[in-house]
DOVEXTI-518607 format. One line per 3 residues: their letters; for each residue y, x negated, z of N, C-alpha, C. Coordinates in nm, 4 decimals. Atoms other than C-alpha are relative to their C-alpha. Example, Ala and Ser with C-alpha at 12.3 -4.5 7.8 and 13.67 -1.06 7.14 Angstrom:
BEGIN
AS) -0.1190 -0.0890 0.0000 -0.4500 -1.2300 0.7800 0.1200 -0.0900 0.0000 ~ -0.1190 0.0820 -0.0060 -0.1060 -1.3670 0.7140 0.1090 0.0770 0.0730
This chain:
BEGIN
XXX) 0.0789 0.1158 -0.0544 -7.3847 -11.1672 -9.5129 -0.1294 0.0291 0.0269 ~ 0.1072 -0.0259 -0.0514 -7.7361 -11.1872 -9.4069 -0.0243 -0.0998 0.1060 ~ 0.0516 0.0812 -0.1085 -7.8631 -11.3017 -9.0786 -0.1272 -0.0296 0.0337
XXX) 0.1544 0.0093 -0.0572 -8.1686 -11.4653 -8.9699 -0.0739 0.0842 0.0999 ~ 0.0492 -0.0640 -0.1213 -8.2037 -11.3048 -8.6632 0.1100 0.0203 0.1000 ~ -0.1220 -0.0146 -0.0845 -7.9766 -11.1942 -8.3625 0.0836 -0.1074 0.0423
XXX) -0.0507 0.1227 -0.0355 -7.9382 -11.5267 -8.2560 0.1140 -0.0371 -0.0905 ~ -0.0921 0.0409 0.0691 -7.7683 -11.6113 -8.5611 0.1124 0.0807 -0.0411 ~ -0.0922 -0.1174 -0.0065 -7.5811 -11.3026 -8.5691 0.1079 -0.0425 0.1200
XXX) -0.0703 0.0529 -0.1182 -7.4533 -11.4130 -8.2246 0.0693 -0.1347 -0.0060 ~ -0.0308 0.1271 0.0369 -7.3924 -11.7486 -8.3239 0.1569 0.0033 -0.0945 ~ -0.1310 -0.0159 0.0996 -7.1467 -11.6441 -8.5993 0.1085 0.0956 0.0316
XXX) -0.0647 -0.0975 -0.0472 -6.9960 -11.3690 -8.4332 0.1028 -0.0715 0.1055 ~ -0.0575 0.0439 -0.0855 -6.8792 -11.5783 -8.1666 0.1072 -0.0976 -0.0308 ~ -0.1294 0.0698 0.0453 -6.6475 -11.7750 -8.3953 0.1048 0.1028 0.0050
XXX) -0.1096 -0.1019 -0.0020 -6.4421 -11.4342 -8.4038 0.0122 0.0651 0.1172 ~ -0.0239 -0.0368 -0.1199 -6.5128 -11.2906 -8.0773 0.0489 -0.0711 0.1162 ~ -0.0632 0.0901 -0.1130 -6.4421 -11.5870 -7.8491 0.1505 -0.0233 -0.0094
XXX) -0.1984 -0.0052 0.0006 -6.0655 -11.6325 -7.9926 0.0488 0.1213 0.0698 ~ -0.0823 -0.1045 -0.0366 -5.9920 -11.3047 -7.9279 -0.0136 0.0472 0.1902 ~ 0.0199 0.0080 -0.1787 -6.1605 -11.2895 -7.5508 0.0922 -0.0775 0.0606
XXX) -0.1311 0.1218 -0.0556 -5.9671 -11.6249 -7.4893 0.1374 0.0626 0.0008 ~ -0.1684 -0.0731 0.0238 -5.6483 -11.4464 -7.6115 0.0383 0.0857 0.1277 ~ -0.0053 -0.1064 -0.1064 -5.7256 -11.1650 -7.3808 0.0028 -0.0537 0.1415
XXX) -0.0206 0.0978 -0.1480 -5.8147 -11.3982 -7.0441 0.1278 -0.0743 -0.0029 ~ -0.1129 0.1017 -0.0229 -5.5386 -11.6165 -7.1177 0.1496 0.1150 0.0188 ~ -0.1223 -0.1085 -0.0509 -5.2727 -11.2761 -7.1317 -0.0310 0.0488 0.1475
XXX) 0.0178 -0.0616 -0.1384 -5.4354 -11.1402 -6.8211 0.0396 -0.1272 0.1154 ~ -0.0470 0.1279 -0.1139 -5.4022 -11.4873 -6.6234 0.1325 -0.0328 -0.0215 ~ -0.1330 0.0266 -0.0128 -5.0722 -11.5385 -6.7485 0.0707 0.1182 0.0751
XXX) -0.0476 -0.1130 -0.0495 -4.9554 -11.1882 -6.6593 -0.0358 -0.0200 0.1648 ~ 0.0092 0.0327 -0.1351 -5.1189 -11.2401 -6.2913 0.0771 -0.1078 0.0782 ~ -0.0764 0.1155 -0.0336 -4.9625 -11.5712 -6.2752 0.1548 0.0282 0.0317
XXX) -0.1254 -0.0041 0.0156 -4.5951 -11.4490 -6.3435 0.0263 0.1484 0.0319 ~ -0.0445 -0.1070 -0.0761 -4.6024 -11.1307 -6.1316 0.1040 0.0120 0.0643 ~ -0.1312 0.0168 -0.0520 -4.2992 -11.2153 -5.9470 0.0964 -0.0911 -0.0770
XXX) -0.0991 0.0794 0.1007 -4.1159 -11.4507 -6.1962 0.0346 0.0806 -0.1158 ~ -0.0229 -0.0629 0.0976 -3.9718 -11.2406 -6.4388 0.0494 -0.0983 -0.1324 ~ -0.0277 0.0618 0.0970 -3.8420 -11.4868 -6.6420 -0.0451 -0.1498 -0.0153
XXX) 0.0847 0.0970 -0.0008 -4.0997 -11.7515 -6.6776 -0.0067 -0.0569 -0.1490 ~ 0.0182 0.0766 0.1005 -4.1031 -12.0283 -6.9395 -0.1216 -0.0522 -0.0479 ~ 0.1585 0.0593 0.0358 -4.4550 -12.0793 -7.1234 0.0183 -0.0991 -0.0716
XXX) 0.0341 0.1449 0.1148 -4.4633 -12.4357 -7.2536 -0.0657 -0.0800 0.0575 ~ 0.0943 0.0746 -0.0377 -4.6514 -12.7148 -7.2030 -0.0219 -0.0580 0.1421 ~ 0.0081 0.0296 -0.1430 -4.5734 -12.8167 -6.8580 -0.0421 0.0993 0.1057
XXX) 0.0470 -0.1153 -0.0703 -4.6464 -12.4647 -6.7323 -0.1425 0.0099 -0.0222 ~ 0.1705 -0.0164 0.0480 -5.0142 -12.4828 -6.8879 -0.0611 -0.0978 0.1119 ~ 0.0197 0.1197 -0.0852 -5.0319 -12.8327 -6.7034 -0.0251 0.0529 0.1193
XXX) -0.0181 -0.0376 -0.0881 -4.9368 -12.6937 -6.3981 -0.1184 0.1111 0.0524 ~ 0.0962 -0.1126 -0.0499 -5.2341 -12.4169 -6.3752 -0.0926 -0.0172 -0.0649 ~ 0.0987 0.0510 0.0753 -5.5455 -12.5309 -6.4504 -0.1041 0.1093 -0.0180
XXX) 0.0696 -0.1485 0.0285 -5.7112 -12.1658 -6.4570 0.0561 0.0135 -0.1561 ~ -0.0324 -0.0350 0.1563 -5.5033 -12.1409 -6.8280 -0.0730 -0.1138 -0.0893 ~ 0.0766 0.1216 0.0673 -5.6490 -12.4886 -6.9243 -0.1551 0.0033 -0.0289
XXX) 0.1335 -0.0484 -0.0108 -5.9840 -12.3779 -6.8194 -0.0439 0.1029 -0.0909 ~ -0.0084 -0.1189 0.0762 -5.9598 -12.0563 -7.0091 -0.0270 -0.0370 -0.1438 ~ -0.0401 0.0497 0.0929 -5.8378 -12.2571 -7.3055 -0.1254 -0.0541 -0.0759
XXX) 0.1264 0.0929 0.0365 -6.1461 -12.5120 -7.3046 -0.1179 0.0813 -0.0402 ~ 0.1069 -0.0690 0.0257 -6.4000 -12.2524 -7.2514 0.0018 0.0719 -0.1401 ~ -0.0159 -0.0828 0.1025 -6.2919 -12.0438 -7.5474 -0.0101 -0.1173 -0.1133
XXX) 0.0349 0.1035 0.1052 -6.2364 -12.3688 -7.7768 -0.1536 -0.0372 -0.0159 ~ 0.1693 0.0352 0.0704 -6.6103 -12.4898 -7.7273 -0.0862 0.1107 -0.0324 ~ 0.1001 -0.1072 0.0460 -6.7459 -12.1584 -7.7459 -0.0051 0.0007 -0.1600
XXX) -0.0197 0.0091 0.1415 -6.5842 -12.1364 -8.1077 -0.0548 -0.1447 -0.0673 ~ 0.0640 0.0897 0.0529 -6.6991 -12.4938 -8.1641 -0.1276 -0.0020 -0.0160 ~ 0.1104 -0.0292 -0.0065 -7.0279 -12.4212 -8.0653 -0.0572 0.0996 -0.1013
XXX) 0.0398 -0.0993 0.0772 -7.0401 -12.1219 -8.2866 0.0011 -0.0740 -0.1324 ~ -0.0097 0.0764 0.1752 -6.9453 -12.3425 -8.6281 -0.0826 -0.0926 0.0036 ~ 0.0865 0.0907 -0.0183 -7.1783 -12.6160 -8.5050 -0.1338 0.0239 -0.0273
XXX) 0.1097 -0.0867 -0.0257 -7.4729 -12.3916 -8.4410 -0.0208 0.0729 -0.1596 ~ 0.0124 -0.0956 0.1302 -7.4271 -12.1905 -8.7549 -0.0244 -0.0943 -0.1147 ~ 0.0191 0.1172 0.0675 -7.4097 -12.5150 -8.9420 -0.1190 -0.0417 -0.0254
XXX) 0.1510 0.0482 -0.0356 -7.7358 -12.6550 -8.8088 -0.1178 0.1349 -0.0636 ~ 0.0916 -0.1021 -0.0095 -7.9060 -12.3386 -8.7973 -0.0129 0.0579 -0.1508 ~ 0.0286 -0.0335 0.1498 -7.8398 -12.2360 -9.1630 -0.0650 -0.1284 -0.0940
XXX) 0.0834 0.1306 0.0562 -7.9470 -12.6078 -9.2852 -0.1431 0.0132 0.0504 ~ 0.1467 -0.0273 -0.0269 -8.2515 -12.5689 -9.0884 -0.1098 0.1162 -0.0729 ~ 0.0841 -0.0910 0.0657 -8.3674 -12.2710 -9.2279 0.0092 0.0109 -0.1464
XXX) -0.0089 -0.0227 0.1409 -8.2396 -12.3050 -9.6072 0.0008 -0.1297 -0.0391 ~ 0.0030 0.1052 0.0683 -8.2638 -12.6844 -9.6686 0.1504 -0.0548 0.0044 ~ -0.1178 0.0388 0.0151 -7.9785 -12.9279 -9.6959 0.1268 0.0854 -0.0955
XXX) -0.0810 -0.0364 0.1199 -7.8226 -12.8058 -10.0325 0.0408 0.1502 0.0078 ~ -0.0351 -0.1546 -0.0105 -7.8540 -12.4399 -10.0025 0.0412 0.0001 0.1554 ~ -0.0165 -0.0392 -0.1089 -7.8159 -12.4526 -9.6303 0.1978 -0.0136 0.0436
XXX) -0.1332 0.0215 0.0126 -7.4538 -12.6200 -9.6636 0.0733 0.1245 -0.0616 ~ -0.0449 -0.1321 0.1001 -7.3604 -12.3461 -9.9379 0.0181 0.0995 0.0738 ~ 0.0309 -0.1335 -0.0532 -7.4725 -12.0690 -9.7362 0.1084 -0.0093 0.1306
XXX) -0.0707 0.0022 -0.0865 -7.2931 -12.2047 -9.4230 0.1640 -0.0059 -0.0296 ~ -0.1279 -0.0008 0.0478 -6.9728 -12.2798 -9.5980 0.0147 0.1849 -0.0673 ~ -0.0530 -0.1418 0.0040 -6.9572 -11.9028 -9.7429 -0.0310 0.0718 0.1331
XXX) -0.0062 -0.0956 -0.1217 -7.0662 -11.7618 -9.4063 0.0886 -0.0311 0.0711 ~ -0.1131 0.0085 -0.0872 -6.8138 -11.9079 -9.2269 0.1291 0.0345 -0.0505 ~ -0.0862 -0.0576 0.0818 -6.5685 -11.8162 -9.4953 0.0294 0.1440 0.0362
XXX) 0.0417 -0.1568 -0.0106 -6.6682 -11.4840 -9.4525 0.0372 0.0553 0.1394 ~ -0.0177 -0.0234 -0.1225 -6.6340 -11.4763 -9.1171 0.1587 -0.0126 0.0614 ~ -0.1528 0.0123 -0.0167 -6.2640 -11.5799 -9.1237 0.0773 0.0444 -0.0737
XXX) -0.0459 -0.1250 0.1181 -6.1719 -11.3878 -9.4326 0.0088 0.1399 0.0250 ~ 0.0183 -0.1416 -0.0222 -6.3073 -11.0580 -9.3392 0.0864 0.0633 0.1137 ~ -0.0934 -0.0462 -0.0784 -6.1098 -11.0248 -9.0044 0.1232 -0.0265 -0.0053
XXX) -0.1423 0.0096 0.0528 -5.7792 -11.1523 -9.1651 0.0152 0.1441 -0.0978 ~ 0.0158 -0.1181 0.0480 -5.8457 -10.8787 -9.4113 0.0414 0.1357 0.0494 ~ 0.0085 -0.0842 -0.0816 -5.9168 -10.6284 -9.1796 0.1367 0.0177 0.0485
XXX) -0.1381 0.0021 -0.0689 -5.6050 -10.7052 -8.9825 0.1122 0.0325 -0.1013 ~ -0.1006 -0.0082 0.1157 -5.3923 -10.7207 -9.3015 0.0025 0.1518 -0.0367 ~ -0.0060 -0.1295 0.0269 -5.5183 -10.3764 -9.4016 0.0463 0.1271 0.0651
XXX) -0.0521 -0.0830 -0.0985 -5.4572 -10.2144 -9.0893 0.1459 0.0071 0.0191 ~ -0.1503 0.0000 -0.0225 -5.0691 -10.3021 -9.0584 0.0462 0.0125 -0.1564 ~ -0.0661 -0.0192 0.1365 -5.0245 -10.2467 -9.4500 0.1008 0.1122 -0.0154
XXX) -0.0998 -0.1064 0.0077 -4.7276 -10.0523 -9.5186 0.0278 0.0315 -0.1688 ~ -0.0122 -0.0570 0.1652 -4.6507 -9.8439 -9.8498 0.1668 -0.0156 0.0118 ~ -0.1372 0.0078 0.0219 -4.2962 -9.9658 -9.9201 0.0886 0.1316 -0.0587
XXX) -0.0545 -0.1186 0.0589 -4.2135 -9.6458 -10.1131 0.0179 0.1088 0.1123 ~ 0.0034 -0.1219 -0.0595 -4.2960 -9.4070 -9.8449 0.1082 -0.0588 0.1287 ~ -0.0873 0.0121 -0.1002 -4.0746 -9.6030 -9.6059 0.1494 -0.0023 -0.0120
XXX) -0.1234 -0.0506 0.0820 -3.7584 -9.5643 -9.8285 0.0433 0.1266 0.0185 ~ -0.0136 -0.1460 -0.0073 -3.8038 -9.1851 -9.7943 0.0465 0.0454 0.1077 ~ -0.0593 -0.0740 -0.1339 -3.6236 -8.9577 -9.5336 -0.1448 0.0672 0.0587
XXX) 0.1411 -0.0498 -0.0822 -3.8950 -8.8235 -9.2946 -0.0272 0.1653 -0.0579 ~ 0.0400 -0.1241 0.0822 -3.8271 -8.4615 -9.4781 -0.0581 -0.0172 -0.1182 ~ 0.0615 0.0286 0.1531 -3.9386 -8.5910 -9.8052 -0.1229 -0.0301 -0.0045
X) 0.1367 0.0398 0.0282 -4.2663 -8.7010 -9.6967 -0.1006 0.1038 -0.0120
């Protein structure tokens, strides 16, 4: 992928980074809220009772939405309508596919090695 400038990189990176930071913030906030409650059911009612969880999810969703919209608009602005749409679609596809591929490769297992005994490896 080629980026026009650092702002273009930040817009595109926010699509990947914002959900990760949102998930971390939610995990820490849920941990903070459930410190004295060992068996807490995390359902919709629980999220509705704690506005901080809703605020974290809303901010994360808005940042991702801003990343998508601004990536489309800046790419169209810099490259014209036809090429801009094509480049934006390819850029957003790569932004989603590359982290998924990295995650999959990171957790890749060799089934032939798992069947072997530890002494045979």
